[in-house]
N, C-alpha and C positions, 0 to 999 in steps of 0.2 A: 882633580885630573884634567888639563890641558888636552882639548881632541883636535890632532891635526888634520885639517881639511884639505884637499883638493874641487874645485870647482871645475866645471865646462858647462854654462849652460851659455855661452858666446848669442850673441846675436838679439836679444831678448831685451825692449826695452826695461825691464825691469832689473836686471843683472847689478849694475854698481852700486843701486840701491842694498839691496838684499845684502854680499856679501862685505858692505860696510858695518849693517845692522847685526851681519851675524860673527866678525868680527870684532868684537867689543868680550872685554873680561867680563861680563857679568853672564853670559852664554857657556864658559870655558869653551870656546869656537878660536881656535888660526886655522885661518885659512893661509897655506902654507902655497900655491901655486894656485892662480887661474888660468886652464888652461885653454886652446884653440882648440883644439879640435882631438880626434880621440887617440889620434897618434902619438900625442904628447901626453893625453892623459896616460895614457897604455905605458910610456916612457918614468913619467912621474914614479908612478905607480912602483913598478919595479925597483924602483929605487928604495924603496922600502920607509919614505920619509914622512905616508901618511896614512891614517887608521881607517878613514872613509871616504866617499866620494860624492858631490851633489852634481847631479848629470840635468839634463832638458831636454824634453820628449823629441825638442828640436834639431836637435844637436847632428850632427852630418855625421854617416858612415858609421856610425851606434846602432851593431845587433846584437843576437846572444851571444855569439864570439866575444865581443868586445866583457860584455858582461859577466863570463864567466872567467877570462884570463884575469880581471882588479878583482874576484873571488879568491881564484885560487893564488895571486898577489897580498890575498890578506887584507885588500879594500873593503870596506862594507860598499853596499850603492842607495842612495835615497833617491828617487826621481821627482822632480819637478813640471810641471801642468800648468798652460794659462787654465783661471778658474770656465769651469762649465765643459770644459774639453775632455769628454769622456773618452771617445775613438781614441787621442793621446795617450790616453790613464791607461786603457785597454792593451795599449802596445806595450808600451813598458812593463807592465806585471806577463806580456808575452815574452820579454824580451829576459824576464826571472828578475823583474825588479820588484822583491815588496811591498818597503814603503815608499809609494808614488801618495802628492799630497798637492794640492794645487800652490801655484805659484804665491799669493799673495796670502797666505797662512801664516799665521804671527811666526817673526824670526824666534822665538821662545818657543815653539813647540818645533819647528823643523830643526834645532837644534838636538831635543829631545830625540826626533821621529832619529837622526843621525846616531846619538846614542844607541838608541833599540836598535838599530841594524847591526852598529861592531858588539854590541852585545852575544844579539840573536846570530854574530856570521857562522859563515865557515871551521868544522871545528879541526882541530892541530893535528898536524900528521898525517894531512894531503895533500903535500903540493902537485905540481901542473906536471908533474915529473909520474906523478903516480895514475894509471886512466882510471882509477876510480876519483879523484878532483873532480872530476868532470860529470860525475853524479849527484845528482837533487839531493835535497836532504829529504833521507827517505822515513815513512813512517814505518810505525812497527811495523812487521808483517803478519799478514791475520789469514784464517785458513780459508784455502778456497772458495771452502761453502759461506762462507763468510761476506762475499762481496757486495756491501750495500745498494741499497737502492737505489737507481739510475744510474748506476755508477758498471761501465764494460768491464767485463776478466780475462787480464790477459793470459798467455799461455804460451811458455817460450818451452819450442822444442830449440832442445841442446844434446851437445853427446860430442863423443871423443873423436878424433881428426879419423880418417881410412876409411868412409863411406860406408855410414854404417843403417844408414838409409836417411836421416832424417828430413829431407825437401819427402819423401814420398808419405812419414807419417806427418808431415806437417800441414802438406796438401792433402791427402784421406782425409785426416781430423778436419781440419775446415770445411769442407767439401760432405761428412757426415755432418756435422754440427749445422750445419744451411742446412739438409736435408731434413730436419726435428724442427725447424723451424727457427732456426734462433739466427738471429743475422749475424752476420759474421764477418769482419773481415782479415784477410790471409796478406801479413806483411812478411816480404823475402828481406831479412835484415845479415846474408852472411855477407862480410864485406870481400871474402877473400873467395868463392867462386856461386853466385849465387844463380839459380838453375831453376826458376819458379814459373820465370816465364818461358822457359823451352821447355818445360812439364806440360803446360798448361795451352800449348799451343798462340800466346800471347807477340809480341811486338815486342822485344826487348829492348828498344829505342828511348819508350818513353819516359815521358818525367821520372812518375813512378813515387818512392822513396825518399828520392835524390828531390825532385823539385818537392817533397813536403816541406823538409828536413829547408832548403834554401825558405821557403813561407815563412815555419818554424823560426828560427833564426832571426829574418827581418820584423817579426811579431804580426805575420799580416795572417797566420793561417787560421779559419774557421771550418766550422762545418759543410760548407758548401765548396770550399777548396778542397777539401779533403776527397769529398765524392768525385769532384770533376777531376784528381788525378789516379781516381782507381778504377780499373776493371772492373765491370760491372759483366761476372762470368754466368751465374742463371740465380736466381730469384732468392736472395738471403745472402751472397756470396760478392764479395768483390775483392779484388788483387789491388794489394800496393807494390806492384814490382820494384826490384832490387837494381843495383848497377850492374850496368850492360858491359862496362869494364874492368876487371876486379883493380886496378892502376885509379881509379877515382874516387879511393876509399876515405882519404880526407876530405870530402865533397860531405862525407855523413857524421859532423860533429856530432856528439854523444849527447850536451846536454840539447841540443837541440831535437834529434832522437825521441828523447824524450818528451818534450812537449807535442812528438806527434804523437804520443802513447795518449799522450792525459787527452790529448784531442778526439782519440779513438774510441779514448774510454766514455768519452762523451755521448756521441750517438754509436756508437755499438755495442751490442753483449756481447759477442766475445772477439777478441782479439789472439791469434796466432800468430807468433815471430816464428821464422823461422831461422836457426842465429846462424854461425862460425863456433867452429870449434874447441879454438885457444882463446885463453883468457891469462894466462899469464902476461907480466908486466915485460915490454920492449926492452932488455938490457943496455941495449946498443945505441937511444936515444934516452936513457934513465936519464943524464946531466944537463940535456937539449931541456929547460926551461919554459919554453914557447912552442916546441914540437905536439904535431895530434899526436894521437894513442889510436892506433890501429885498431883494439882487442876492445876499445873505450863501447865499443856500443854493442858486442855480446854483452858486458859487467851493466852497461846501463837495464840493456831488456832483464836481463835475468835479477835486476835489484827491484827491477817495475814491477815482473811478473809476481801473480796470484798462484799460479803453480809452473813450476818447472818441470818436462818429463827430459830425464836425462835415457835420450836410446842407445842405447849399443846394441853388439853384433852378435851373434852364439854358436863363436868358435876359440880358440884358444888365445889367438892374439886380441881379436874383437874384446874379449871379455879382458887382458892385461892391460888394453888401452882405459877401458871401459873405468878401473880399477884407479888408475895413477887421477884420469882426468874429473873424477869423484875428488879426487886427495886435492886437486889444485884449486879447484873449489871452494872447497872448504877452508882452503888457505885464504882469499880472497874474497867470498864471500860466506864466513861461518853460517850465518844463517839462517842461510836459502837449504831448505827442504826437497832435494829432486826426487822424484817420482821415477821410480828406474823399470823403462820399458824394453826389456830385451826381442830385438828381429831378427827374423832371416832365421827362424826355428829349424833347428831340420838335424835328420839324422846324417853321422859318419862325421863329421871334426869332434863332435866327443861324444865319448866311448859311453854304452848304457845309457840310463831314460837322460837323453839331453836335459830335459826341463827340470826333475831335479838336480844332479851334475851343477849345471848353472847356478839355481837358487843359491847351491850352497857355498860354491866357490863365492860368488857375491855377497852372501854373507857371512861371509871370516873374512876375504881380505878384502870385504868396503864397507862391512855393518849395514848394508842395506837388504831390506829385502823384496822380490822383484815383484813390480805390480801386475805386470800383466807380460805376453809372454804374445810375441804376431811370427804366423808362419811363414816360412820360404814359399813365397811363390809368382817363380820368377817368370811364366809361363803370360800372370795375370799383367803382372808389371811392364814384361815386355810390348803387351796390346794397348795397355795405355797410352806409353811412350810412343809407341809407334802413331797413334791416329792424335797425339796430342790434348787427350780428354781424361777424365780421373779416372779412379777403378769403379766406381759406380756408374757412370755412363759405359765403360769399354766390357768390364766384366762383372755384371753383378751378382754371379754367386758364387767369387772366387772366395776362399777359405780368409783372405788376408782385407779384402772388402769389411767380410765379416766380422772378426777381429776389431779395424777399425770402427764398425758403425759401435759395435762396443764400448770401447773405448768413449768415443765422441759422447753416446749417453749415460755414460756415468758419471764423463767431468763437467756436463752440462744438469743433469739431473734430468733429461726426459728419455722414457724408457724408449726406444725405439720400437717401432712397431712390425711384430711376427709377419716373417716372410711365408708370403702365399705357398703355397705346394702345388707343383703342376699335375695334371692330372692327366692320366696314360694314356697316349691316343686310342680312340675307340677302332676295332680290328673291324674292318668289314670283309663279306664273301661268305 
């Protein structure tokens, strides 16, 4: 069967010869369109007349978003670079192009690469109207303790709407892990109203995650660039702040967010991401084949995470929201196995023994066992917010801080040092 191919290698001296060599019956390739820029290539891909695209690294305005849209349209991508240009090859791979070849490769080998790219293309059933279409091909989910050597772990802190304390848990967990000696990156991935910068007293107009996503989309993100964009809050803890205004959410393209997480894995032992609550598809935009998806960032993080912490509240309304959110997560990412954390535990909203009642309710209606209960500690959280510091800095002996330190110890596998007991003051006289 003949493979229909688009080319976008304008400006290269070898373009005409390559197209003529490929467009022969012996290779089984038919060049259906020679595009002069990215816009023409995307327009041609939308017609559905081709199955693959051959791109050059020098193509102007080529970015990760364009590669994502080509793949969402069912067009596999193969990149060509000048012989010996390793930097251009790395940039194309950073944009999500898996098959990258030198331009002087034999035409038969290029034809084989095009067929291999088509054979290994995106799975059917996820078009660009589905927020999951932006997700990279995922490896099988592994247990949290099986993260391979030299590869950091991603922990997604997620949960239902209604302020169950996701940010408090994310900040506290990242801070406590850093205090255990684990190099940690805290990422504010909340596209509806991230407040990590405000909680820690940082400048919320810094580029942060948006800047990292822009570099990733252009294929220019590396360890040095990521380090420049992240705030150094304390030893072992850096923070990648979120969007200063929720209306800027289209800047966070899910595919580029996935590349930011991959780069963070290579340079950091633990990546803690504060996520938005919604995971459902935006029905209002479901028939617009080019519109971005606001919830795609959360889905990307949850898909990439080694551990998903589902943070729920400890009152009847919050419990109902938790049960519904777990059901929605099961619908969109059935392979996810969230770790259930109940926050703000206190007497009053739930009659009887709140621990036993809440655990029984979630086991019955959500089929999930509660892994951790975190106590309500308003005095400690107020003191931390008022000073723009973490719980460990503002109220080191608070029960909530102690519970978060224990949670960080469980997730990292590092035993927390025993708290020192204060000696009673000696009386005189």
